[in-house]
Each structure stands twice: as C-alpha cells, then as structure tokens.
N, C-alpha and C positions, 0 to 999 in steps of 0.2 A: 506751414507759418512758422518759422523760425521761433527757437524762446525769446529771444528778445521780442521779435511781433506781439506773443503772445501776451510776455507782460506788460509790455503800452497797453496793446488794448485791454485789456483788465484791466490799468490803472485808469486808465482813460474812462472805462464804463463808469467805476465807482463815483470818479467824482465830476461823471457830465451828464451822469445818469444814461437809459435804455437809448436814450434820443439825442446823445452827445455825438454822432458823427451829423444828424443836420444840420443842431446847433453850429456845430464847425461850421459848416460848407456856409450855413446864415451870415456867421460871423465875419468869415474871411475870405467868402466869394461873390456876397454881395457889391453889387457896385455902387459907389455913390462918395459924397465926400467922407473924411474923417476927422474928430476933434484931435486925433495927434498921429505926428508922423510917425513912421519908422524907424525903429531903433533909437526912440527920443526915451527917456528915463522911467515913463512912467512901465510903456511897453517893455523896456528890460526888468523891471521888477515882475510885473503883473508877468512874463511870461517866463520868469525862472523857477525852474524845481525848488525852491527857498520857498514857496510861495505855498508849498505843504507843512513845511514848519511856521510860516506864520502866518496861515491860519489859524492852526492849533493854540497861538500864544493869542490870538484875537480874541477869539470865542473865551480863552480863561479871561483876560483883559475885561470883556465885555460884561461880562458876568458877576462882576463885581458891585454894579451899580443897580442898586436896589431893584428902581424900578425898571429896568431893561431888562433883568432878571425875569422879576414878576410877571410883566408881560409874555416872556417865552412858558413861563410855569404855566400862567393862565389859560394863552390862545394856540400853544403850538405844540410843549413838550419838548422833554428832551427826547425821552423813550421811544417815542414812536420812528416816523420813517427821517432818523438823520442824514442818510444818504442822499432822500431826494430832497434834503433842505439843504446837502450841500451844492447839490449838481445844480439848485436853482440860481447861487450865493454865484456859483462859479460859470454862471451862463449871465448873469448880470453884469460881473465884473467884468468876460472877455468883452461883450456887445459894448461898455462904456468905453472900453481901451481901445478896442481892435477894429471895434463894427463901425457901419455905415451912422451918421447922425440919424437919420430917419429910425432905424430900427434901433438904437441906442437908447432916446427918447420915448417908444415906445414900453420898453424894459422899465425906465424910470417909473415910466405912466402908471404900468402892472403894480410898482414899489409901493406909490402914492395910494393904489385903490387897496393892495392887501391892510398896508397899513390902517385905514380907517376906520376897521374892524374892528382894530386891536388898541383898545381902552377899557379900563377896567379900573380898581380900587384896591390901595396898600392894606395890609392891615392896620393899619394907624386908621386909614380913613382916607386917606391922601391919594387923589386920583392922578391916574396916569395915563399917557397916548401915546402908541407908538411914534405919529405924527411931531409931537412935541421936536423942537427945533433945538432948544436944550438936548433933550436923550438922544438925537440925530447925531448933535453935537461929539457927542461923548464916543458913539459908536465909531465913528467915520475916524476918530481920534485915535480911540484904542485899535482900529483896524492901518489904519496905513503907518503906523509906529509900527505893531509886528512886522508888517509887509519889509519895510525898511531895517528893520534891526536882521530879519530872518535874510535879507539879502545881502545886508555887510558881514555877514559870519558864513553863510551857507552858498551864495551867490556867483553864477559865471563870470560876472564882470561887475565886482561893486560900483555904485556910484560916487563918484568925488567931485569934490567943492564947491562949484553952481548947481552940477548936475542934482543934489541934493534939494536945494532950497527951488529949484524944476520939478521936481519929483511932485514936494507937496503942493506946489501949484498948480498942476496940473489936477493934481487929486480934489482940491480944491473947485476946481470947475465942473465936476459931477455933483459934488456935494452939495454945493448950493441947488443943484436941477429938483435932488431929493429933499432939499429944504433945510440944510444945515445955514443958520444965518452966522457970515462973517466967519468961515473956515479959514486955519491958518495958511500963510504963503509961504513960510520959512519956515526951514527945520528950527528955528529959534524960535519961534510961532505956536509950531508942534509940540515943545517941550514948556511953553506957557500953559497950551490949554493944558494938558497932560497936568500940570502942577494947578490949573485951577480948582478941574475935578476932584481932587486927591481928598478932601474933605468927604467929600459924597459917599465914596466907596469905603463899600465891606465886605465880607465872607457870609452871606446870610445861610439860613442851611439849604436851604431850594438850590443856591449857588453850589457848593457846598456836592452836596447831591449830584447836582449835574455833571459838574469838572469827575467827579470819580463811573461816574458814567460812561464819559466822556473819553477816557483812558481804559479802563476795563472793561469796556463791554459794546466794540466798536462793531460789532456786526459783520465781520471780516471770518476771511475759512483763516481755520487755526495756523497753514503754512502759511499767511500773509503775516499775523500778527507780531511775530519777533518785530520785522519792520516797520509794523506801525507803532509799535510800543521805542522803536529807536527815534522816531518823530518825536513822538509824545516825550521823550528824556531829551532831546533839543529845544524844545518848544516850553520846559519847563524850566532850563538850563539857562533859557532866556529872559524868562517872567521875571519881573521887577519884587523886589525884597516883599513890599506890599501884597502881593498876588498869593507869595507861595505863604508868607505868615496867616494868607483871611480864608483862604482857597485851602490849607493843610496841606499844602505840598510840600516834597523831602527839601532837603534845603542843604547839602554836603559839599562847599565852594570846593573843595580840593576834588572830587569825582568830575563837577560839574566843568570845571577847568578844565578837565583832560577827558575823560570817558562821555561826558555829554555831550559836548560838541563834536568829537569824533565820530560816534556814531550819526550826530545828525548829516555831517560833512557827509560819510559811506550812504547813506540812506537816500541824500539828494542827488548824489552822484549817479546811484544806482538809476535812480527815478529820469534822470538827466537822459542819462544811456537809453532806457527803454523806452525812452517817448520819443526820441528827437526823430525818427520817421514819420511820426503825427506833427513838428513843428516844421517839417521841412517841407510836407505838404501844406500846412495851416501857410506859408510863407508864397510856395506858387498860386496859392487860392489868391490871396493877395495880387501878388503881381498880374494875374490874370481881372482882377476887379478892377484894380487903378488902370486900365488900359481905355 
C-alpha cells in the first residue's frame, strides 16, 4: 500500500469509524432513488475535504447555545469517544446527502430515537430537550453556515450565484425531516436565522472546557497532531467574533488572514489528495447503484 493509500485509509478510518468501509458501500452502493442529483450543490459541499474545517467550526458554534451544550455535557460528554460520535455524524451526513431515500429515512429515525432520551434541566431550572425544534434549528443553522463558509475558503469548487441558495434549500429538506420547523431556504434567510439566535448565545464554562478539550486532546497519534492543529487553526480563523470572544479563542487578525488560511488550505489539500482514491471508488459505486 502506498503512502497516499495509507494516509487516506487512516483519515477515512478516523472519520468514518472502524466500519466505515461497510458504511461507504451502503451509502454509495445501495440501489434506490436519492434526494439529490450527483454534482448538486449539497453533494459538492458535503463531499469536499473542506468539511474537516467546517465540522470543527460547527462544533464551536453549536457549543455557544447553553441548552445544546448542557445536553452534550449531561448525556454524552465530550471526553469520551469523540471519534465514535464523529463517525456517527459523518455517516448521517453521508447517508442523507448521497444515500438512497430508504436508508436516509432510517438514519433520521435513529436520530429521533437517540434524541428522545436527551432531556434535562439547566442550572437555573429551565428544562431542555434535544428534540426541541428551536434547539434543532440552531444546530442546523450553525452547521450549514460552517460548511458553506469552509467550502468558500477551502473548497475545490466554491458555490456561486444561485447555487448558494440551492445548497441552503437542499439542506432544509433534511432539516425538516429531523424536526426543524421553518428552516432557512436561502443564504439571506440563513443569515437572518443566525442573527435571531445571537441574543441566546454565550460561552458557558462547559462550552469553553469542551472546545479546549477538542483542540488540545484530539486522541490522535503525535505524528498526526500538526495536521489536526492546522485544521483547528483554519476553523478558528473562520469563526465569528462572538465565538472567539465567548470561547476564549485566539484573535490575531493579521495572522488569521495569512497563516491561518494558508494552513487550512494546505491541510485540506493534503486530505483531498490522500482520499481521492476513496472518492473515485464512491463515484463508481453510485454509478453501479443507479443502473
């Protein structure tokens, strides 16, 4: 196995989990109608290496909602199997973007069932529930905003013009099925949604601790830490001022415009190069499934 193949296999294993190869076969090789056409905006964004940066930024933003963060702290924790949870999220995104409708609905049903038990009380006595459409709306908006911004900066072929609204509308289809009421369907609508949530956001001690753990304790071999920190630096560079202030993230504008973005581009370029054989295999599986 070549260096490229070994690197690609290790990256894929970390993100997709030990059963990632079977999941890839199920996503791309199972027959049946898909929600989205190959090459559509959602496929271009969610299939790009920039998702590594976007995913880290999304976690940072999502942690800013105290109720969402309390649910993570109370029910799953962030010091446990971080990579296992990442594999679950990556399989969910892959299946709802690229998989057949039947399997995508099964994955969404599993998300609903998992959320049913995530209920509790905030320190001030306010109840929270993971299936709350309002909380789901924040998680969705923070996620697609992060994916879109990371793709704008580090994507292979950024979306332009009407493609940007189409991407937001495509993600809204999945969001409604998950339980989000009235998700944004245009980029302008996404900006308005994010602004509407802003008064509710703050960096709680649990959020700051979680993000510190995410940055400095990624459970990776030492040799892989520099590449991971490059992705983290790129995500911090793209984070909004509110997140940097509330989470205690570094804010060095001059370095962010140069070093942070350059590191992110190098890291995502390397990931794209390493995982290209796997993407080619996935495209071949999809062509076979479509026959």
